[in-house]
C-alpha positions in Angstrom: -31.2 46.2 -112.5 -28.2 48.0 -113.9 -26.0 46.5 -111.2 -26.9 43.1 -112.5 -25.6 44.0 -116.0 -22.5 45.5 -114.4 -21.9 42.3 -112.4 -22.4 40.0 -115.4 -20.1 42.3 -117.6 -17.3 42.3 -115.0 -17.6 38.5 -114.5 -17.4 38.0 -118.3 -14.4 40.3 -118.6 -12.6 38.7 -115.6 -13.4 35.1 -116.6 -12.4 35.8 -120.2 -9.1 37.3 -119.1 -8.4 34.2 -117.0 -9.2 32.0 -120.0 -6.8 33.9 -122.2 -3.9 34.2 -119.8 -4.3 31.0 -117.8 -5.7 28.5 -120.2 -4.2 25.4 -118.6 -5.1 26.5 -115.1 -8.6 27.3 -116.3 -9.0 23.8 -117.8 -7.8 22.3 -114.5 -10.3 24.4 -112.6 -13.2 23.5 -114.8 -12.3 19.8 -114.6 -12.2 19.9 -110.9 -15.5 21.8 -110.5 -17.6 20.3 -113.3 -16.5 16.7 -113.4 -19.3 14.5 -112.2 -21.9 17.3 -111.8 -25.3 16.4 -113.2 -26.1 18.4 -116.3 -29.6 19.2 -115.2 -28.1 20.8 -112.0 -25.6 22.6 -114.1 -28.4 24.2 -116.2 -29.4 26.5 -113.3 -26.4 28.8 -114.0 -27.2 29.7 -117.7 -30.9 29.9 -117.1 -30.4 32.3 -114.2 -27.9 34.4 -116.1 -30.3 34.5 -119.1 -33.2 35.5 -117.1 -31.2 38.3 -115.4 -29.9 39.5 -118.8 -33.5 39.7 -120.2 -34.7 41.5 -117.1 -31.7 43.8 -117.1 -31.9 44.5 -120.8 -34.6 47.2 -120.2 -31.9 49.3 -118.5 -29.5 49.3 -121.4 -29.3 51.1 -124.7 -28.9 47.9 -126.7 -32.0 46.1 -125.5 -32.2 43.7 -128.5 -28.6 42.5 -128.1 -28.8 41.8 -124.4 -32.2 40.1 -124.9 -30.7 37.8 -127.5 -27.8 37.0 -125.2 -30.4 36.1 -122.5 -32.4 34.0 -124.8 -29.3 32.1 -126.0 -28.3 31.5 -122.3 -31.7 30.2 -121.5 -31.5 27.9 -124.6 -28.2 26.6 -123.4 -29.8 25.9 -120.0 -32.6 24.0 -121.7 -30.1 22.0 -123.6 -28.5 20.9 -120.4 -31.9 20.1 -118.8 -33.3 18.0 -121.6 -30.0 16.7 -122.9 -31.2 15.2 -126.2 -29.0 12.3 -127.3 -26.6 13.1 -124.5 -25.4 16.2 -126.4 -24.8 18.3 -123.4 -22.7 15.5 -121.8 -20.6 15.2 -125.0 -20.2 18.9 -125.2 -19.0 19.1 -121.6 -16.6 16.2 -122.0 -15.2 17.8 -125.2 -14.7 21.1 -123.4 -13.0 19.5 -120.4 -10.9 16.9 -122.2 -10.4 17.5 -125.9 -10.6 21.3 -126.5 -7.2 22.8 -127.2 -5.7 25.8 -125.4 -6.5 27.9 -128.5 -10.2 27.0 -128.0 -10.0 28.2 -124.4 -8.3 31.4 -125.5 -10.9 32.0 -128.2 -13.7 31.5 -125.6 -11.9 34.0 -123.4 -11.6 36.6 -126.2 -15.3 36.2 -126.9 -16.2 36.6 -123.2 -14.1 39.7 -123.0 -15.7 41.2 -126.1 -19.2 40.4 -124.9 -18.5 41.7 -121.4 -17.1 44.9 -122.8 -20.0 45.4 -125.2 -22.6 44.9 -122.5 -20.6 47.2 -120.2 -20.5 49.9 -122.8 -24.2 49.7 -123.6 -25.4 50.1 -120.0 
């Protein structure tokens, strides 16, 4: 299961780098791919990543940190499934339409830091 942690780490680092360096292009990509997608269908991604993180956490030296990341990812997926008071839809529309470029860059920096941390703890 180490390879799963490596894969997730490299995806976070690569995705975060794209968010930092190409924030306008990243916004356009997210708008094109996520516009009109049902939020319950979109929830499959964070739930899968969260489950993989929890299973792969046993192979790392920071079991607790990766487990917490997995639980948070599953919680995000549950938010998108149940969508109380259309919060997931509002969050998605904010991310696609209203969030500034600095917000995209901050999300990219956080992704790079998380990816690097998970990679160093494998």
